[in-house]
SEFILUM-841752 format. One line per field, with one value per residue: residue in three letters; x, z, y of N, C-alpha, C in turn. Coordinates in steps of 0.05 Angstrom, whole numbers, plus 5000, padded with zeros to 4 digits. Layout:
<recs>
residuo (ALA/...)
n_xx (X/...)
n_zz (Z/...)
n_yy (Y/...)
ca_xx (X/...)
ca_zz (Z/...)
ca_yy (Y/...)
c_xx (X/...)
c_zz (Z/...)
c_yy (Y/...)
</recs>
This chain:
<recs>
residuo (MET/MET/GLY/PHE/GLN/GLN/GLN/VAL/THR/GLY/SER/SER/ARG/ASP/VAL/HIS/ASN/TYR/GLY/ASP/VAL/SER/ARG/GLU/THR/GLU/GLU/ARG/LEU/ARG/ILE/TYR/VAL/ASP/LEU/VAL/LEU/LYS/TRP/GLN/PRO/ALA/GLN/ASN/LEU/ILE/ALA/PRO/SER/THR/ILE/PRO/ASP/ILE/TRP/GLU/ARG/HIS/VAL/ILE/ASP/SER/LEU/ALA/THR/LYS/TRP/THR/LEU/PRO/GLU/ALA/ARG/VAL/TRP/VAL/ASP/ILE/GLY/SER/GLY/ALA/GLY/PHE/PRO/GLY/LEU/VAL/THR/ALA/ILE/LEU/GLN/ALA/GLU/ASP/PRO/ASP/ALA/HIS/VAL/HIS/PHE/ILE/GLU/SER/ASN/GLN/ARG/LYS/VAL/ALA/PHE/LEU/ARG/THR/VAL/LEU/ARG/GLU/THR/GLY/ALA/LYS/GLY/THR/VAL/HIS/SER/GLY/ARG/ILE/GLU/SER/VAL/ALA/LYS/SER/TRP/SER/HIS/GLY/PRO/VAL/ASP/ALA/VAL/SER/ALA/ARG/ALA/LEU/ALA/ASN/LEU/ASP/LEU/LEU/LEU/GLU/LEU/SER/ALA/PRO/PHE/TRP/GLY/GLU/GLY/ALA/ALA/CYS/VAL/PHE/HIS/LYS/GLY/GLN/ASP/PHE/GLN/ARG/GLU/VAL/ASN/GLU/ALA/SER/GLN/ARG/TRP/VAL/PHE/ASP/LEU/VAL/GLU/ARG/LYS/SER/LEU/ILE/ASP/ALA/THR/SER/ARG/LEU/LEU/LEU/LEU/THR/ASN/ILE/SER/SER/ARG/GLN/ILE)
n_xx (7867/7901/7890/7923/7974/7984/7990/8041/8106/8157/8205/8228/8285/8302/8324/8376/8402/8417/8444/8479/8442/8420/8399/8356/8344/8315/8277/8244/8231/8197/8156/8132/8122/8081/8043/8027/8003/7958/7930/7919/7870/7835/7853/7882/7938/7982/7990/7950/7968/8017/8025/8038/8091/8114/8159/8206/8190/8178/8201/8256/8270/8267/8306/8351/8353/8370/8423/8441/8457/8488/8514/8473/8430/8386/8326/8274/8214/8176/8107/8092/8056/8047/8098/8142/8200/8208/8197/8231/8279/8278/8277/8325/8362/8350/8379/8411/8426/8425/8392/8338/8274/8229/8164/8124/8052/7989/7941/7898/7886/7934/7968/7958/7968/8029/8047/8034/8064/8116/8112/8103/8149/8191/8225/8254/8219/8181/8113/8083/8029/7994/7998/8049/8075/8059/8076/8130/8137/8134/8170/8200/8234/8285/8353/8362/8387/8377/8327/8274/8239/8187/8156/8120/8118/8138/8210/8220/8175/8181/8230/8213/8179/8210/8244/8248/8281/8329/8347/8370/8415/8407/8413/8380/8347/8316/8269/8267/8233/8238/8239/8272/8315/8290/8258/8299/8326/8280/8277/8318/8316/8298/8325/8389/8434/8478/8489/8484/8473/8445/8439/8373/8363/8327/8312/8338/8329/8311/8325/8361/8363/8414/8418/8451/8477/8435/8403/8360/8354/8378/8344)
n_zz (5969/5951/6000/6040/6017/6017/6075/6084/6105/6093/6046/5989/5983/6034/6051/6040/6080/6117/6097/6040/5983/5917/5861/5834/5877/5911/5877/5880/5934/5937/5904/5934/5982/5962/5946/5999/6017/5981/5994/6044/6064/6060/6078/6127/6139/6166/6230/6236/6256/6247/6191/6170/6178/6152/6122/6159/6205/6187/6135/6139/6187/6178/6142/6169/6185/6144/6137/6189/6184/6133/6100/6099/6050/6041/6070/6124/6136/6190/6208/6172/6156/6135/6111/6132/6166/6117/6062/6053/6060/6017/5972/5980/5967/5915/5867/5872/5846/5878/5921/5966/5995/6042/6058/6112/6124/6155/6144/6093/6060/6068/6050/5994/5987/5999/5958/5914/5918/5912/5858/5830/5844/5830/5865/5896/5920/5961/5985/6037/6054/6114/6182/6227/6255/6227/6174/6183/6206/6168/6130/6066/6031/6025/6054/6100/6114/6149/6199/6208/6243/6261/6309/6327/6367/6436/6454/6474/6453/6398/6388/6400/6355/6314/6316/6284/6240/6263/6289/6247/6238/6222/6231/6276/6269/6303/6312/6371/6421/6474/6518/6512/6539/6587/6554/6534/6582/6602/6556/6561/6603/6581/6532/6500/6476/6434/6431/6398/6402/6367/6358/6344/6280/6282/6333/6396/6441/6424/6398/6352/6353/6344/6339/6348/6346/6373/6421/6459/6526/6571/6624)
n_yy (1181/1227/1261/1233/1234/1292/1297/1276/1290/1282/1256/1214/1227/1234/1186/1188/1219/1181/1138/1110/1103/1075/1105/1079/1046/1088/1100/1057/1054/1101/1083/1041/1073/1099/1062/1046/1089/1093/1044/1047/1076/1035/0990/0999/0996/1018/1052/1104/1157/1153/1163/1218/1223/1176/1167/1173/1144/1090/1076/1094/1075/1018/1008/0999/0945/0911/0934/0924/0869/0862/0820/0783/0745/0714/0725/0714/0746/0750/0756/0794/0840/0906/0904/0926/0911/0879/0889/0934/0915/0878/0911/0939/0905/0889/0889/0843/0781/0737/0743/0742/0752/0720/0726/0721/0718/0723/0748/0759/0803/0836/0804/0802/0859/0859/0828/0855/0905/0877/0862/0911/0940/0907/0883/0822/0772/0723/0714/0678/0654/0648/0624/0639/0596/0550/0557/0560/0510/0476/0485/0488/0514/0519/0544/0595/0659/0695/0722/0768/0817/0866/0904/0861/0821/0802/0790/0739/0709/0716/0689/0638/0632/0635/0597/0544/0566/0592/0550/0524/0553/0609/0676/0729/0790/0839/0889/0934/0969/1019/0990/0947/0925/0898/0861/0830/0809/0777/0739/0714/0676/0631/0623/0619/0663/0698/0769/0829/0897/0951/1017/1047/1079/1122/1134/1142/1113/1064/0997/0956/0888/0842/0774/0714/0647/0621/0580/0533/0544/0499/0465)
ca_xx (7899/7911/7891/7945/7997/7989/7999/8066/8124/8183/8206/8249/8308/8306/8343/8406/8415/8427/8465/8482/8426/8425/8372/8337/8329/8302/8253/8228/8219/8177/8135/8126/8106/8058/8026/8022/7982/7938/7917/7914/7844/7816/7866/7896/7966/7999/7977/7941/7982/8048/8023/8058/8123/8120/8187/8223/8179/8173/8220/8282/8272/8268/8332/8373/8350/8392/8447/8454/8470/8492/8519/8450/8421/8359/8314/8251/8207/8156/8090/8101/8040/8052/8123/8165/8220/8215/8198/8251/8300/8278/8283/8353/8377/8332/8399/8429/8412/8421/8381/8310/8262/8206/8146/8100/8030/7964/7919/7896/7890/7957/7983/7953/7987/8053/8050/8028/8090/8139/8106/8106/8176/8211/8237/8252/8209/8157/8092/8076/7998/7990/8008/8081/8081/8051/8093/8156/8145/8135/8193/8217/8243/8316/8367/8353/8411/8368/8296/8267/8209/8184/8130/8104/8118/8161/8232/8215/8157/8192/8252/8200/8165/8232/8265/8254/8302/8352/8353/8387/8437/8399/8411/8355/8346/8291/8268/8252/8230/8255/8236/8284/8332/8271/8252/8325/8326/8260/8284/8349/8309/8290/8342/8418/8444/8498/8475/8493/8453/8450/8418/8354/8370/8309/8304/8360/8319/8306/8351/8360/8380/8424/8421/8464/8483/8412/8394/8342/8367/8372/8337)
ca_zz (5965/5959/6026/6051/6004/6027/6101/6086/6105/6081/6015/5982/5988/6061/6063/6037/6106/6133/6083/6009/5964/5891/5850/5831/5903/5920/5862/5887/5957/5933/5894/5957/6000/5949/5948/6025/6020/5964/6002/6070/6070/6057/6093/6152/6138/6189/6246/6220/6271/6234/6163/6164/6181/6142/6112/6181/6225/6178/6116/6148/6211/6166/6129/6189/6184/6123/6145/6212/6175/6102/6088/6093/6028/6042/6097/6126/6151/6200/6211/6154/6157/6115/6095/6146/6149/6097/6036/6050/6055/5988/5956/5982/5954/5888/5842/5876/5838/5899/5943/5967/6019/6046/6076/6126/6135/6154/6135/6062/6047/6073/6031/5968/5983/5997/5931/5897/5919/5901/5831/5823/5850/5820/5884/5893/5945/5961/6005/6045/6065/6135/6207/6224/6263/6205/6153/6194/6214/6140/6112/6045/6014/6026/6076/6108/6128/6174/6203/6214/6253/6274/6322/6324/6394/6454/6442/6477/6431/6373/6386/6397/6330/6295/6323/6258/6224/6278/6291/6223/6238/6215/6252/6276/6275/6311/6322/6396/6434/6500/6539/6502/6560/6600/6540/6535/6609/6602/6539/6572/6619/6565/6510/6503/6449/6430/6423/6392/6402/6350/6361/6320/6260/6289/6362/6409/6460/6412/6390/6333/6365/6330/6356/6336/6359/6390/6429/6478/6553/6588/6653)
ca_yy (1179/1252/1269/1225/1246/1319/1298/1265/1311/1277/1248/1189/1235/1234/1164/1195/1230/1160/1116/1115/1089/1084/1121/1057/1041/1108/1099/1034/1061/1116/1070/1028/1091/1111/1043/1043/1110/1086/1023/1055/1079/1008/0969/1006/0983/1030/1069/1134/1179/1157/1175/1245/1213/1149/1162/1169/1122/1066/1070/1096/1060/0992/1008/0988/0917/0901/0946/0910/0844/0868/0797/0765/0750/0705/0733/0709/0766/0742/0774/0818/0864/0925/0902/0941/0919/0863/0900/0954/0895/0866/0933/0948/0882/0884/0882/0824/0761/0715/0753/0733/0756/0709/0741/0704/0738/0708/0769/0756/0833/0843/0784/0814/0884/0850/0815/0880/0918/0860/0866/0939/0951/0892/0866/0796/0758/0704/0718/0656/0660/0629/0631/0636/0571/0532/0560/0551/0483/0457/0499/0472/0531/0526/0557/0620/0669/0717/0727/0795/0825/0894/0911/0837/0804/0807/0780/0712/0697/0721/0669/0613/0633/0637/0572/0531/0580/0597/0521/0517/0571/0636/0701/0746/0819/0850/0919/0933/0993/1028/0967/0925/0907/0880/0837/0811/0796/0754/0717/0701/0655/0608/0620/0626/0676/0722/0792/0853/0919/0974/1039/1055/1105/1149/1134/1136/1097/1040/0983/0934/0872/0820/0749/0692/0625/0616/0555/0532/0537/0471/0468)
c_xx (7908/7912/7917/7969/8000/7995/8025/8085/8153/8181/8227/8273/8315/8326/8371/8418/8424/8442/8463/8463/8427/8394/8349/8323/8311/8274/8231/8217/8197/8150/8120/8111/8078/8033/8012/7999/7958/7920/7910/7883/7828/7825/7879/7923/7982/7983/7972/7961/8011/8047/8040/8086/8129/8147/8206/8215/8179/8195/8250/8288/8281/8299/8353/8373/8370/8416/8460/8468/8470/8499/8497/8439/8392/8349/8288/8239/8181/8135/8089/8083/8044/8078/8144/8174/8224/8218/8222/8276/8303/8288/8311/8369/8365/8356/8416/8415/8411/8406/8351/8300/8237/8191/8126/8080/8005/7940/7917/7897/7919/7977/7982/7967/8018/8062/8049/8056/8114/8137/8116/8138/8198/8227/8236/8245/8186/8142/8084/8049/7994/8000/8036/8086/8076/8069/8122/8159/8148/8152/8205/8227/8274/8330/8361/8379/8400/8337/8295/8240/8209/8159/8107/8096/8139/8182/8230/8198/8169/8219/8239/8185/8187/8247/8268/8279/8329/8362/8374/8410/8428/8404/8385/8360/8320/8292/8255/8251/8248/8257/8254/8303/8313/8266/8280/8329/8308/8267/8306/8346/8301/8307/8370/8422/8467/8484/8491/8473/8466/8430/8399/8369/8350/8302/8327/8354/8313/8332/8342/8376/8389/8430/8431/8469/8463/8407/8373/8361/8358/8367/8334)
c_zz (5968/5985/6043/6044/6014/6055/6106/6087/6092/6052/6014/5987/6012/6069/6057/6061/6125/6119/6050/5997/5936/5880/5842/5856/5915/5906/5874/5915/5957/5919/5919/5977/5986/5949/5976/6028/6007/5978/6030/6080/6074/6076/6120/6155/6159/6206/6236/6233/6258/6206/6155/6165/6171/6134/6135/6196/6216/6156/6126/6168/6201/6150/6145/6191/6167/6130/6169/6202/6145/6090/6082/6068/6030/6068/6094/6145/6159/6210/6197/6154/6133/6100/6108/6169/6122/6069/6032/6046/6028/5973/5959/5968/5930/5864/5849/5870/5857/5920/5943/5995/6020/6066/6090/6137/6130/6144/6105/6048/6048/6054/6006/5965/5984/5970/5911/5897/5912/5869/5820/5828/5836/5836/5886/5922/5944/5984/6012/6061/6088/6160/6208/6237/6243/6185/6162/6192/6188/6122/6093/6025/6012/6050/6075/6123/6152/6176/6216/6224/6261/6282/6319/6351/6412/6445/6450/6458/6402/6369/6382/6367/6311/6294/6300/6240/6237/6285/6269/6220/6226/6241/6254/6282/6276/6319/6352/6409/6459/6520/6530/6521/6577/6581/6536/6558/6609/6584/6549/6590/6604/6542/6517/6477/6454/6417/6418/6390/6382/6356/6337/6305/6269/6318/6378/6432/6451/6406/6369/6346/6342/6343/6336/6356/6382/6399/6454/6506/6568/6617/6668)
c_yy (1210/1263/1261/1233/1273/1320/1293/1289/1307/1267/1224/1201/1236/1213/1170/1209/1209/1139/1124/1092/1092/1097/1103/1048/1064/1109/1080/1040/1081/1103/1049/1047/1099/1090/1038/1067/1105/1064/1029/1062/1052/0987/0976/0992/0995/1049/1095/1156/1177/1160/1197/1241/1186/1146/1155/1143/1097/1061/1069/1075/1030/0988/0992/0957/0903/0911/0935/0885/0847/0839/0776/0768/0739/0708/0717/0733/0756/0763/0799/0843/0879/0922/0914/0917/0903/0871/0919/0936/0886/0888/0939/0926/0869/0873/0858/0797/0737/0722/0750/0742/0742/0723/0720/0720/0722/0722/0769/0780/0844/0827/0793/0844/0878/0844/0837/0895/0904/0866/0891/0949/0933/0879/0838/0785/0739/0708/0691/0663/0635/0637/0624/0605/0551/0533/0551/0523/0463/0470/0481/0487/0539/0538/0584/0635/0689/0718/0757/0802/0851/0898/0887/0828/0812/0787/0748/0697/0697/0697/0641/0610/0625/0610/0552/0543/0585/0568/0508/0535/0599/0657/0712/0773/0830/0874/0917/0965/1000/1008/0943/0910/0889/0854/0816/0794/0770/0735/0701/0677/0632/0605/0628/0636/0694/0746/0817/0874/0942/0990/1042/1076/1128/1148/1126/1116/1067/1025/0963/0911/0846/0797/0728/0670/0620/0585/0558/0530/0511/0475/0445)
</recs>
């Protein structure tokens, strides 16, 4: 653990360069990062090359999910992995009694990690263990405001996986890299949606895509 800690160049204070966060939120984010570093040697939660920049590459990048749709309180984070952006969203809204993040993850070791972070930070969320398709198809946990995903799949597949949620009116917030326009064009062949593009907090070539009023294109 100490080896990873010594490699990290940023700190929890860096988040204040991008937006206003409370002292409690900053502390929860620090606990989260410490747990990532503690679990990383055994679980390989994030790409080793990104460890030195974990605050910028993962935490700060994930802040934009909640900030893109601040009115959303109940989220589903699909393919959650190490919890970026879902755990960051849960931490940002930890003081909101009506807020909740549902995590869908099939890897049991990552399921255990997500539950540990929720417990240690006091953020509100539920981890659903299983494949996205199965959990979404049998969803019985109430209405959802928004769906999030980061580094999971192309936009076309993301819309397919999240269909049970946007079919009930949920918005989608997806992180996309520099090829985002190509993905939007390809997805538009199968789906109709309203789209708002927001620049990434850390990379001018990347985007957060906010999709609403989604439907399947009639052919």
